[in-house]
ROMARTOR-784481 format. One record per residue: chain; x, y, z of N, C-alpha, C in turn; residue in three letters. Coordinates in pm, 1 decimal, decimal comma, always signed. Example, Ala and Ser with C-alpha at 12.3 -4.5 7.8 and 13.67 -1.06 7.14 Angstrom:
<atoms>
<atom kette="A" n_xx="+1319,0" n_yy="-569,0" n_zz="+780,0" ca_xx="+1230,0" ca_yy="-450,0" ca_zz="+780,0" c_xx="+1320,0" c_yy="-330,0" c_zz="+780,0" rest="Ala"/>
<atom kette="A" n_xx="+1285,0" n_yy="-225,0" n_zz="+708,0" ca_xx="+1367,0" ca_yy="-106,0" ca_zz="+714,0" c_xx="+1290,0" c_yy="+3,0" c_zz="+787,0" rest="Ser"/>
</atoms>
This chain:
<atoms>
<atom kette="A" n_xx="+3268,7" n_yy="+3061,0" n_zz="-2424,0" ca_xx="+3241,4" ca_yy="+3099,2" ca_zz="-2286,5" c_xx="+3105,6" c_yy="+3041,7" c_zz="-2246,2" rest="Unk"/>
<atom kette="A" n_xx="+3100,6" n_yy="+2979,7" n_zz="-2128,2" ca_xx="+2975,8" ca_yy="+2922,2" ca_zz="-2079,5" c_xx="+2915,8" c_yy="+3014,9" c_zz="-1975,9" rest="Unk"/>
<atom kette="A" n_xx="+2788,7" n_yy="+3045,6" n_zz="-1995,8" ca_xx="+2716,1" ca_yy="+3128,6" ca_zz="-1900,6" c_xx="+2641,8" c_yy="+3039,4" c_zz="-1801,6" rest="Unk"/>
<atom kette="A" n_xx="+2615,8" n_yy="+3093,4" n_zz="-1684,1" ca_xx="+2530,6" ca_yy="+3023,4" ca_zz="-1588,7" c_xx="+2391,9" c_yy="+3012,4" c_zz="-1650,7" rest="Unk"/>
<atom kette="A" n_xx="+2316,2" n_yy="+2906,5" n_zz="-1615,3" ca_xx="+2185,9" ca_yy="+2884,7" ca_zz="-1679,9" c_xx="+2092,7" c_yy="+3005,4" c_zz="-1673,8" rest="Unk"/>
<atom kette="A" n_xx="+2086,7" n_yy="+3073,1" n_zz="-1560,7" ca_xx="+1993,3" ca_yy="+3185,8" ca_zz="-1549,3" c_xx="+2030,1" c_yy="+3298,8" c_zz="-1645,6" rest="Unk"/>
<atom kette="A" n_xx="+2160,3" n_yy="+3322,0" n_zz="-1666,7" ca_xx="+2202,1" ca_yy="+3425,7" ca_zz="-1760,3" c_xx="+2178,3" c_yy="+3381,8" c_zz="-1904,4" rest="Unk"/>
<atom kette="A" n_xx="+2209,4" n_yy="+3257,0" n_zz="-1932,8" ca_xx="+2191,3" ca_yy="+3205,3" ca_zz="-2068,4" c_xx="+2044,7" c_yy="+3213,7" c_zz="-2110,9" rest="Unk"/>
<atom kette="A" n_xx="+1953,8" n_yy="+3173,3" n_zz="-2021,7" ca_xx="+1810,7" ca_yy="+3175,6" ca_zz="-2054,0" c_xx="+1763,8" c_yy="+3319,1" c_zz="-2076,9" rest="Unk"/>
<atom kette="A" n_xx="+1804,4" n_yy="+3410,7" n_zz="-1990,9" ca_xx="+1762,0" ca_yy="+3550,2" ca_zz="-2004,6" c_xx="+1819,2" c_yy="+3612,3" c_zz="-2132,5" rest="Unk"/>
<atom kette="A" n_xx="+1943,7" n_yy="+3583,5" n_zz="-2163,3" ca_xx="+2004,5" ca_yy="+3638,8" ca_zz="-2285,2" c_xx="+1932,2" c_yy="+3586,9" c_zz="-2409,1" rest="Unk"/>
<atom kette="A" n_xx="+1903,6" n_yy="+3457,3" n_zz="-2411,9" ca_xx="+1831,4" ca_yy="+3400,7" ca_zz="-2526,9" c_xx="+1692,8" c_yy="+3462,1" c_zz="-2537,6" rest="Unk"/>
<atom kette="A" n_xx="+1624,2" n_yy="+3475,0" n_zz="-2424,8" ca_xx="+1490,5" ca_yy="+3533,7" ca_zz="-2424,3" c_xx="+1494,7" c_yy="+3679,1" c_zz="-2472,5" rest="Unk"/>
<atom kette="A" n_xx="+1592,1" n_yy="+3753,7" n_zz="-2424,3" ca_xx="+1605,7" ca_yy="+3894,0" ca_zz="-2462,4" c_xx="+1630,4" c_yy="+3907,2" c_zz="-2612,6" rest="Unk"/>
<atom kette="A" n_xx="+1723,3" n_yy="+3831,2" n_zz="-2664,1" ca_xx="+1753,7" ca_yy="+3836,9" ca_zz="-2808,3" c_xx="+1632,5" c_yy="+3795,8" c_zz="-2890,2" rest="Unk"/>
<atom kette="A" n_xx="+1568,8" n_yy="+3684,7" n_zz="-2850,6" ca_xx="+1451,3" ca_yy="+3638,1" ca_zz="-2923,7" c_xx="+1340,6" c_yy="+3743,2" c_zz="-2921,6" rest="Unk"/>
<atom kette="A" n_xx="+1314,5" n_yy="+3800,3" n_zz="-2804,1" ca_xx="+1207,7" ca_yy="+3900,0" ca_zz="-2791,2" c_xx="+1233,0" c_yy="+4023,4" c_zz="-2876,1" rest="Unk"/>
<atom kette="A" n_xx="+1355,0" n_yy="+4072,6" n_zz="-2873,0" ca_xx="+1387,9" ca_yy="+4191,5" ca_zz="-2953,4" c_xx="+1376,7" c_yy="+4163,0" c_zz="-3102,7" rest="Unk"/>
<atom kette="A" n_xx="+1428,8" n_yy="+4047,5" n_zz="-3144,9" ca_xx="+1417,6" ca_yy="+4011,1" ca_zz="-3286,4" c_xx="+1271,8" c_yy="+3992,5" c_zz="-3327,2" rest="Unk"/>
<atom kette="A" n_xx="+1194,4" n_yy="+3932,2" n_zz="-3239,1" ca_xx="+1051,8" ca_yy="+3910,9" ca_zz="-3267,9" c_xx="+981,2" c_yy="+4044,5" c_zz="-3290,6" rest="Unk"/>
<atom kette="A" n_xx="+1000,7" n_yy="+4136,7" n_zz="-3199,9" ca_xx="+933,9" ca_yy="+4266,5" ca_zz="-3211,3" c_xx="+975,4" c_yy="+4336,1" c_zz="-3340,4" rest="Unk"/>
<atom kette="A" n_xx="+1103,5" n_yy="+4337,6" n_zz="-3368,4" ca_xx="+1152,9" ca_yy="+4406,3" ca_zz="-3486,7" c_xx="+1096,9" c_yy="+4344,5" c_zz="-3615,2" rest="Unk"/>
<atom kette="A" n_xx="+1113,0" n_yy="+4213,6" n_zz="-3630,0" ca_xx="+1073,7" ca_yy="+4150,5" ca_zz="-3755,9" c_xx="+923,5" c_yy="+4129,6" c_zz="-3769,4" rest="Unk"/>
<atom kette="A" n_xx="+853,9" n_yy="+4105,7" n_zz="-3659,0" ca_xx="+709,0" ca_yy="+4086,0" ca_zz="-3671,6" c_xx="+639,0" c_yy="+4217,9" c_zz="-3704,0" rest="Unk"/>
<atom kette="A" n_xx="+689,7" n_yy="+4329,8" n_zz="-3651,4" ca_xx="+632,5" ca_yy="+4459,4" ca_zz="-3689,4" c_xx="+657,6" c_yy="+4489,3" c_zz="-3837,4" rest="Unk"/>
<atom kette="A" n_xx="+776,0" n_yy="+4453,5" n_zz="-3885,5" ca_xx="+804,9" ca_yy="+4472,1" ca_zz="-4028,0" c_xx="+710,2" c_yy="+4386,4" c_zz="-4112,7" rest="Unk"/>
<atom kette="A" n_xx="+683,9" n_yy="+4264,2" n_zz="-4067,5" ca_xx="+596,7" ca_yy="+4174,5" ca_zz="-4142,3" c_xx="+454,5" c_yy="+4228,9" c_zz="-4149,1" rest="Unk"/>
<atom kette="A" n_xx="+404,6" n_yy="+4281,9" n_zz="-4039,9" ca_xx="+268,7" ca_yy="+4336,8" ca_zz="-4038,3" c_xx="+256,3" c_yy="+4453,5" c_zz="-4136,2" rest="Unk"/>
<atom kette="A" n_xx="+361,4" n_yy="+4533,4" n_zz="-4147,9" ca_xx="+358,1" ca_yy="+4645,6" ca_zz="-4242,5" c_xx="+341,1" c_yy="+4597,4" c_zz="-4386,6" rest="Unk"/>
<atom kette="A" n_xx="+395,8" n_yy="+4479,6" n_zz="-4415,3" ca_xx="+391,2" ca_yy="+4428,8" ca_zz="-4552,7" c_xx="+268,4" c_yy="+4343,7" c_zz="-4583,2" rest="Unk"/>
<atom kette="A" n_xx="+195,4" n_yy="+4303,7" n_zz="-4480,4" ca_xx="+77,2" ca_yy="+4219,3" ca_zz="-4503,9" c_xx="-36,8" c_yy="+4307,4" c_zz="-4553,7" rest="Unk"/>
<atom kette="A" n_xx="-88,2" n_yy="+4268,6" n_zz="-4667,2" ca_xx="-204,2" ca_yy="+4338,7" ca_zz="-4723,0" c_xx="-324,9" c_yy="+4251,7" c_zz="-4694,5" rest="Unk"/>
<atom kette="A" n_xx="-402,1" n_yy="+4290,0" n_zz="-4595,8" ca_xx="-514,0" ca_yy="+4206,0" ca_zz="-4554,8" c_xx="-631,0" c_yy="+4292,9" c_zz="-4512,8" rest="Unk"/>
<atom kette="A" n_xx="-744,7" n_yy="+4229,7" n_zz="-4506,3" ca_xx="-863,6" ca_yy="+4302,0" ca_zz="-4462,6" c_xx="-871,1" c_yy="+4307,0" c_zz="-4309,5" rest="Unk"/>
<atom kette="A" n_xx="-784,7" n_yy="+4230,7" n_zz="-4244,7" ca_xx="-781,6" ca_yy="+4234,8" ca_zz="-4098,2" c_xx="-723,1" c_yy="+4367,2" c_zz="-4051,5" rest="Unk"/>
<atom kette="A" n_xx="-773,7" n_yy="+4414,8" n_zz="-3943,4" ca_xx="-721,5" ca_yy="+4541,5" ca_zz="-3890,8" c_xx="-584,6" c_yy="+4519,4" c_zz="-3826,7" rest="Unk"/>
<atom kette="A" n_xx="-512,4" n_yy="+4627,3" n_zz="-3813,3" ca_xx="-380,9" ca_yy="+4621,8" ca_zz="-3748,5" c_xx="-395,5" c_yy="+4568,6" c_zz="-3606,0" rest="Unk"/>
<atom kette="A" n_xx="-502,8" n_yy="+4605,5" n_zz="-3539,2" ca_xx="-524,0" ca_yy="+4560,8" ca_zz="-3401,1" c_xx="-535,3" c_yy="+4409,1" c_zz="-3393,6" rest="Unk"/>
<atom kette="A" n_xx="-609,5" n_yy="+4350,1" n_zz="-3484,4" ca_xx="-624,5" ca_yy="+4204,4" ca_zz="-3486,9" c_xx="-488,8" c_yy="+4139,1" c_zz="-3515,7" rest="Unk"/>
<atom kette="A" n_xx="-416,2" n_yy="+4192,9" n_zz="-3612,0" ca_xx="-284,3" ca_yy="+4139,3" ca_zz="-3644,2" c_xx="-188,6" c_yy="+4150,9" c_zz="-3525,6" rest="Unk"/>
<atom kette="A" n_xx="-194,7" n_yy="+4264,3" n_zz="-3455,6" ca_xx="-109,4" ca_yy="+4281,3" ca_zz="-3337,2" c_xx="-145,8" c_yy="+4179,6" c_zz="-3229,0" rest="Unk"/>
<atom kette="A" n_xx="-274,7" n_yy="+4151,2" n_zz="-3211,4" ca_xx="-317,7" ca_yy="+4050,4" ca_zz="-3113,9" c_xx="-268,0" c_yy="+3911,4" c_zz="-3152,4" rest="Unk"/>
<atom kette="A" n_xx="-282,6" n_yy="+3878,2" n_zz="-3278,5" ca_xx="-234,9" ca_yy="+3747,2" ca_zz="-3326,2" c_xx="-83,8" c_yy="+3737,2" c_zz="-3304,2" rest="Unk"/>
<atom kette="A" n_xx="-13,5" n_yy="+3844,4" n_zz="-3339,1" ca_xx="+131,6" ca_yy="+3849,4" ca_zz="-3319,9" c_xx="+166,3" c_yy="+3829,6" c_zz="-3171,6" rest="Unk"/>
<atom kette="A" n_xx="+92,4" n_yy="+3893,2" n_zz="-3083,7" ca_xx="+116,2" ca_yy="+3879,9" ca_zz="-2939,5" c_xx="+90,9" c_yy="+3738,2" c_zz="-2889,8" rest="Unk"/>
<atom kette="A" n_xx="-18,3" n_yy="+3676,5" n_zz="-2937,1" ca_xx="-48,3" ca_yy="+3538,7" ca_zz="-2896,4" c_xx="+60,6" c_yy="+3442,4" c_zz="-2943,4" rest="Unk"/>
<atom kette="A" n_xx="+104,7" n_yy="+3460,6" n_zz="-3066,1" ca_xx="+211,5" ca_yy="+3374,0" ca_zz="-3118,7" c_xx="+339,8" c_yy="+3394,8" c_zz="-3039,1" rest="Unk"/>
<atom kette="A" n_xx="+369,2" n_yy="+3519,9" n_zz="-3002,1" ca_xx="+489,2" ca_yy="+3547,9" ca_zz="-2922,3" c_xx="+482,7" c_yy="+3476,3" c_zz="-2787,2" rest="Unk"/>
<atom kette="A" n_xx="+369,7" n_yy="+3486,6" n_zz="-2720,7" ca_xx="+355,2" ca_yy="+3422,5" ca_zz="-2589,1" c_xx="+370,8" c_yy="+3270,9" c_zz="-2602,5" rest="Unk"/>
<atom kette="A" n_xx="+305,3" n_yy="+3211,6" n_zz="-2699,8" ca_xx="+315,4" ca_yy="+3067,0" ca_zz="-2720,0" c_xx="+459,6" c_yy="+3026,6" c_zz="-2752,1" rest="Unk"/>
<atom kette="A" n_xx="+522,1" n_yy="+3098,6" n_zz="-2841,6" ca_xx="+659,0" ca_yy="+3066,1" ca_zz="-2883,0" c_xx="+757,8" c_yy="+3081,2" c_zz="-2767,7" rest="Unk"/>
<atom kette="A" n_xx="+746,7" n_yy="+3189,5" n_zz="-2693,0" ca_xx="+841,6" ca_yy="+3209,7" ca_zz="-2583,2" c_xx="+814,9" c_yy="+3113,3" c_zz="-2468,1" rest="Unk"/>
<atom kette="A" n_xx="+690,0" n_yy="+3076,5" n_zz="-2448,2" ca_xx="+660,7" ca_yy="+2975,9" ca_zz="-2345,3" c_xx="+728,4" c_yy="+2843,8" c_zz="-2381,1" rest="Unk"/>
<atom kette="A" n_xx="+719,8" n_yy="+2804,4" n_zz="-2506,5" ca_xx="+787,1" ca_yy="+2681,8" ca_zz="-2551,2" c_xx="+938,7" c_yy="+2695,4" c_zz="-2541,5" rest="Unk"/>
<atom kette="A" n_xx="+991,4" n_yy="+2809,9" n_zz="-2580,6" ca_xx="+1135,0" ca_yy="+2834,3" ca_zz="-2571,8" c_xx="+1183,1" c_yy="+2821,6" c_zz="-2426,9" rest="Unk"/>
<atom kette="A" n_xx="+1113,6" n_yy="+2887,4" n_zz="-2335,3" ca_xx="+1150,9" ca_yy="+2879,9" ca_zz="-2193,9" c_xx="+1139,2" c_yy="+2737,4" c_zz="-2141,0" rest="Unk"/>
<atom kette="A" n_xx="+1034,1" n_yy="+2667,4" n_zz="-2181,0" ca_xx="+1016,0" ca_yy="+2529,1" ca_zz="-2136,2" c_xx="+1136,7" c_yy="+2443,8" c_zz="-2175,2" rest="Unk"/>
<atom kette="A" n_xx="+1177,1" n_yy="+2450,7" n_zz="-2301,4" ca_xx="+1288,4" ca_yy="+2366,9" ca_zz="-2347,5" c_xx="+1422,0" c_yy="+2408,9" c_zz="-2286,0" rest="Unk"/>
<atom kette="A" n_xx="+1443,4" n_yy="+2538,3" n_zz="-2270,0" ca_xx="+1567,0" ca_yy="+2584,4" ca_zz="-2206,9" c_xx="+1574,6" c_yy="+2540,0" c_zz="-2060,5" rest="Unk"/>
<atom kette="A" n_xx="+1465,8" n_yy="+2559,5" n_zz="-1989,4" ca_xx="+1464,1" ca_yy="+2522,6" ca_zz="-1847,1" c_xx="+1470,9" c_yy="+2371,4" c_zz="-1831,6" rest="Unk"/>
<atom kette="A" n_xx="+1398,3" n_yy="+2298,5" n_zz="-1914,8" ca_xx="+1401,0" ca_yy="+2152,4" ca_zz="-1906,6" c_xx="+1542,8" c_yy="+2099,3" c_zz="-1927,3" rest="Unk"/>
<atom kette="A" n_xx="+1614,5" n_yy="+2156,4" n_zz="-2022,7" ca_xx="+1752,7" ca_yy="+2113,0" ca_zz="-2046,1" c_xx="+1840,7" c_yy="+2134,9" c_zz="-1924,4" rest="Unk"/>
<atom kette="A" n_xx="+1826,9" n_yy="+2250,4" n_zz="-1860,8" ca_xx="+1908,6" ca_yy="+2278,6" ca_zz="-1742,4" c_xx="+1866,6" c_yy="+2193,3" c_zz="-1623,4" rest="Unk"/>
<atom kette="A" n_xx="+1738,0" n_yy="+2167,9" n_zz="-1609,4" ca_xx="+1691,4" ca_yy="+2081,5" ca_zz="-1500,2" c_xx="+1744,7" c_yy="+1939,7" c_zz="-1519,5" rest="Unk"/>
<atom kette="A" n_xx="+1745,2" n_yy="+1892,2" n_zz="-1641,3" ca_xx="+1801,1" ca_yy="+1759,1" ca_zz="-1667,8" c_xx="+1948,8" c_yy="+1752,0" c_zz="-1631,7" rest="Unk"/>
<atom kette="A" n_xx="+2024,0" n_yy="+1857,3" n_zz="-1663,2" ca_xx="+2165,9" ca_yy="+1861,0" ca_zz="-1626,3" c_xx="+2181,7" c_yy="+1856,5" c_zz="-1474,6" rest="Unk"/>
<atom kette="A" n_xx="+2099,1" n_yy="+1933,1" n_zz="-1404,3" ca_xx="+2104,9" ca_yy="+1932,9" ca_zz="-1258,1" c_xx="+2068,2" c_yy="+1796,4" c_zz="-1200,8" rest="Unk"/>
<atom kette="A" n_xx="+1967,1" n_yy="+1732,4" n_zz="-1258,3" ca_xx="+1926,9" ca_yy="+1599,7" ca_zz="-1210,6" c_xx="+2038,6" c_yy="+1498,1" c_zz="-1231,3" rest="Unk"/>
<atom kette="A" n_xx="+2105,4" n_yy="+1504,4" n_zz="-1347,3" ca_xx="+2218,2" ca_yy="+1413,4" ca_zz="-1372,2" c_xx="+2330,4" c_yy="+1437,3" c_zz="-1271,5" rest="Unk"/>
<atom kette="A" n_xx="+2362,1" n_yy="+1564,0" n_zz="-1248,3" ca_xx="+2468,2" ca_yy="+1597,1" ca_zz="-1152,4" c_xx="+2429,2" c_yy="+1550,9" c_zz="-1012,3" rest="Unk"/>
<atom kette="A" n_xx="+2303,5" n_yy="+1567,6" n_zz="-977,1" ca_xx="+2255,7" ca_yy="+1524,5" ca_zz="-845,6" c_xx="+2265,8" c_yy="+1373,0" c_zz="-830,5" rest="Unk"/>
<atom kette="A" n_xx="+2227,4" n_yy="+1300,3" n_zz="-934,9" ca_xx="+2238,9" ca_yy="+1153,7" ca_zz="-930,0" c_xx="+2384,0" c_yy="+1111,2" c_zz="-912,8" rest="Unk"/>
<atom kette="A" n_xx="+2475,2" n_yy="+1181,0" n_zz="-980,6" ca_xx="+2617,3" ca_yy="+1149,0" ca_zz="-969,7" c_xx="+2668,9" c_yy="+1176,1" c_zz="-828,4" rest="Unk"/>
<atom kette="A" n_xx="+2625,9" n_yy="+1285,6" n_zz="-768,3" ca_xx="+2667,0" ca_yy="+1317,0" ca_zz="-631,0" c_xx="+2614,5" c_yy="+1210,4" c_zz="-535,3" rest="Unk"/>
<atom kette="A" n_xx="+2490,0" n_yy="+1169,9" n_zz="-552,3" ca_xx="+2431,5" ca_yy="+1066,7" ca_zz="-465,7" c_xx="+2505,3" c_yy="+934,5" c_zz="-484,0" rest="Unk"/>
<atom kette="A" n_xx="+2533,3" n_yy="+898,1" n_zz="-608,3" ca_xx="+2606,3" ca_yy="+774,2" ca_zz="-634,5" c_xx="+2744,1" c_yy="+777,2" c_zz="-569,6" rest="Unk"/>
<atom kette="A" n_xx="+2813,1" n_yy="+888,2" n_zz="-582,6" ca_xx="+2945,8" ca_yy="+902,7" ca_zz="-524,0" c_xx="+2938,9" c_yy="+896,4" c_zz="-371,2" rest="Unk"/>
<atom kette="A" n_xx="+2839,4" n_yy="+961,1" n_zz="-314,3" ca_xx="+2821,4" ca_yy="+958,9" ca_zz="-168,7" c_xx="+2794,8" c_yy="+816,6" c_zz="-119,2" rest="Unk"/>
<atom kette="A" n_xx="+2704,5" n_yy="+746,6" n_zz="-188,2" ca_xx="+2672,9" ca_yy="+609,4" ca_zz="-148,0" c_xx="+2795,0" c_yy="+519,1" c_zz="-160,7" rest="Unk"/>
<atom kette="A" n_xx="+2872,5" n_yy="+538,6" n_zz="-264,2" ca_xx="+2994,7" ca_yy="+460,1" ca_zz="-282,9" c_xx="+3094,2" c_yy="+488,8" c_zz="-169,7" rest="Unk"/>
<atom kette="A" n_xx="+3108,9" n_yy="+614,0" n_zz="-132,2" ca_xx="+3198,0" ca_yy="+650,1" ca_zz="-21,3" c_xx="+3149,8" c_yy="+588,7" c_zz="+109,8" rest="Unk"/>
<atom kette="A" n_xx="+3020,0" n_yy="+591,9" n_zz="+132,8" ca_xx="+2965,2" ca_yy="+534,7" ca_zz="+255,7" c_xx="+2988,9" c_yy="+383,5" c_zz="+261,2" rest="Unk"/>
<atom kette="A" n_xx="+2973,1" n_yy="+315,9" n_zz="+146,6" ca_xx="+2999,8" ca_yy="+171,2" ca_zz="+143,2" c_xx="+3146,0" c_yy="+143,2" c_zz="+176,7" rest="Unk"/>
<atom kette="A" n_xx="+3237,6" n_yy="+223,2" n_zz="+121,0" ca_xx="+3380,7" ca_yy="+203,9" ca_zz="+149,6" c_xx="+3410,3" c_yy="+225,0" c_zz="+297,4" rest="Unk"/>
<atom kette="A" n_xx="+3352,6" n_yy="+330,4" n_zz="+354,0" ca_xx="+3375,0" ca_yy="+355,3" ca_zz="+496,2" c_xx="+3318,9" c_yy="+241,7" c_zz="+580,6" rest="Unk"/>
<atom kette="A" n_xx="+3201,3" n_yy="+193,2" n_zz="+546,0" ca_xx="+3140,9" ca_yy="+82,2" ca_zz="+620,3" c_xx="+3230,0" c_yy="-41,6" c_zz="+611,2" rest="Unk"/>
<atom kette="A" n_xx="+3284,1" n_yy="-69,5" n_zz="+491,8" ca_xx="+3374,2" ca_yy="-184,4" ca_zz="+476,2" c_xx="+3499,9" c_yy="-166,8" c_zz="+560,8" rest="Unk"/>
<atom kette="A" n_xx="+3555,4" n_yy="-47,5" n_zz="+563,7" ca_xx="+3675,3" ca_yy="-22,2" ca_zz="+645,0" c_xx="+3645,7" c_yy="-38,9" c_zz="+793,5" rest="Unk"/>
<atom kette="A" n_xx="+3531,7" n_yy="+13,5" n_zz="+835,6" ca_xx="+3494,2" ca_yy="+0,5" ca_zz="+977,0" c_xx="+3477,1" c_yy="-145,8" c_zz="+1013,2" rest="Unk"/>
<atom kette="A" n_xx="+3412,6" n_yy="-222,3" n_zz="+926,7" ca_xx="+3394,6" ca_yy="-365,6" ca_zz="+953,0" c_xx="+3528,2" c_yy="-439,0" c_zz="+958,1" rest="Unk"/>
<atom kette="A" n_xx="+3619,7" n_yy="-403,0" n_zz="+867,5" ca_xx="+3749,8" ca_yy="-471,3" ca_zz="+868,5" c_xx="+3827,4" c_yy="-434,8" c_zz="+995,0" rest="Unk"/>
<atom kette="A" n_xx="+3818,7" n_yy="-310,7" n_zz="+1039,1" ca_xx="+3885,5" ca_yy="-271,5" ca_zz="+1164,6" c_xx="+3821,3" c_yy="-343,1" c_zz="+1282,0" rest="Unk"/>
<atom kette="A" n_xx="+3690,6" n_yy="-354,0" n_zz="+1279,1" ca_xx="+3619,1" ca_yy="-424,9" ca_zz="+1386,4" c_xx="+3660,9" c_yy="-571,9" c_zz="+1392,2" rest="Unk"/>
<atom kette="A" n_xx="+3671,6" n_yy="-635,8" n_zz="+1276,9" ca_xx="+3715,2" ca_yy="-775,8" ca_zz="+1272,3" c_xx="+3858,7" c_yy="-790,3" c_zz="+1324,0" rest="Unk"/>
<atom kette="A" n_xx="+3944,8" n_yy="-695,2" n_zz="+1282,4" ca_xx="+4082,9" ca_yy="-699,9" ca_zz="+1326,2" c_xx="+4091,5" c_yy="-682,7" c_zz="+1478,0" rest="Unk"/>
<atom kette="A" n_xx="+4016,0" n_yy="-590,2" n_zz="+1532,5" ca_xx="+4017,2" ca_yy="-568,8" ca_zz="+1677,4" c_xx="+3959,0" c_yy="-688,8" c_zz="+1751,4" rest="Unk"/>
<atom kette="A" n_xx="+3856,7" n_yy="-747,5" n_zz="+1695,2" ca_xx="+3796,4" ca_yy="-866,1" ca_zz="+1755,9" c_xx="+3896,0" c_yy="-981,8" c_zz="+1755,3" rest="Unk"/>
<atom kette="A" n_xx="+3967,1" n_yy="-999,6" n_zz="+1644,2" ca_xx="+4068,4" ca_yy="-1105,0" ca_zz="+1633,9" c_xx="+4180,6" c_yy="-1080,4" c_zz="+1734,8" rest="Unk"/>
<atom kette="A" n_xx="+4226,3" n_yy="-954,6" n_zz="+1743,0" ca_xx="+4332,5" ca_yy="-922,1" ca_zz="+1838,1" c_xx="+4286,6" c_yy="-944,9" c_zz="+1981,0" rest="Unk"/>
<atom kette="A" n_xx="+4163,3" n_yy="-910,3" n_zz="+2009,7" ca_xx="+4109,1" ca_yy="-929,1" ca_zz="+2144,1" c_xx="+4106,2" c_yy="-1077,4" c_zz="+2179,3" rest="Unk"/>
<atom kette="A" n_xx="+4059,7" n_yy="-1162,3" n_zz="+2086,4" ca_xx="+4057,8" ca_yy="-1306,7" ca_zz="+2111,7" c_xx="+4199,1" c_yy="-1361,9" c_zz="+2124,6" rest="Unk"/>
<atom kette="A" n_xx="+4289,1" n_yy="-1313,7" n_zz="+2043,2" ca_xx="+4427,7" ca_yy="-1360,2" ca_zz="+2045,9" c_xx="+4496,0" c_yy="-1324,4" c_zz="+2177,6" rest="Unk"/>
<atom kette="A" n_xx="+4468,6" n_yy="-1201,1" n_zz="+2225,6" ca_xx="+4531,1" ca_yy="-1156,1" ca_zz="+2350,1" c_xx="+4472,2" c_yy="-1225,4" c_zz="+2471,6" rest="Unk"/>
<atom kette="A" n_xx="+4345,9" n_yy="-1264,3" n_zz="+2467,4" ca_xx="+4281,3" ca_yy="-1332,6" ca_zz="+2579,7" c_xx="+4322,7" c_yy="-1479,9" c_zz="+2586,0" rest="Unk"/>
<atom kette="A" n_xx="+4343,9" n_yy="-1538,1" n_zz="+2471,7" ca_xx="+4378,4" ca_yy="-1680,7" ca_zz="+2464,7" c_xx="+4512,4" c_yy="-1696,9" c_zz="+2392,9" rest="Unk"/>
<atom kette="A" n_xx="+4620,3" n_yy="-1675,0" n_zz="+2465,4" ca_xx="+4749,9" ca_yy="-1685,6" ca_zz="+2399,1" c_xx="+4791,8" c_yy="-1828,3" c_zz="+2372,0" rest="Unk"/>
</atoms>
């Protein structure tokens, strides 16, 4: 099942955030260090912000690239349609011009 980009990004962020909180708190409990819990919690928070910023960047960049490709395809298709219409109009114009000359000079 494919989700819309906004739902996919939020779901990934939600899962990542919940897993981060659960496992990083477990990790802090097991770290035996002279650093205080407060310092460890701050470091954990900074790493979370950096990691999720990168995660969001790559997720959004991927979706923006898909949109840009789709937009280029729409523009290409539109330009191709316009060229065809212009060619048809020119051919009709030539045909009418030929008929006009033919009818004036039988």
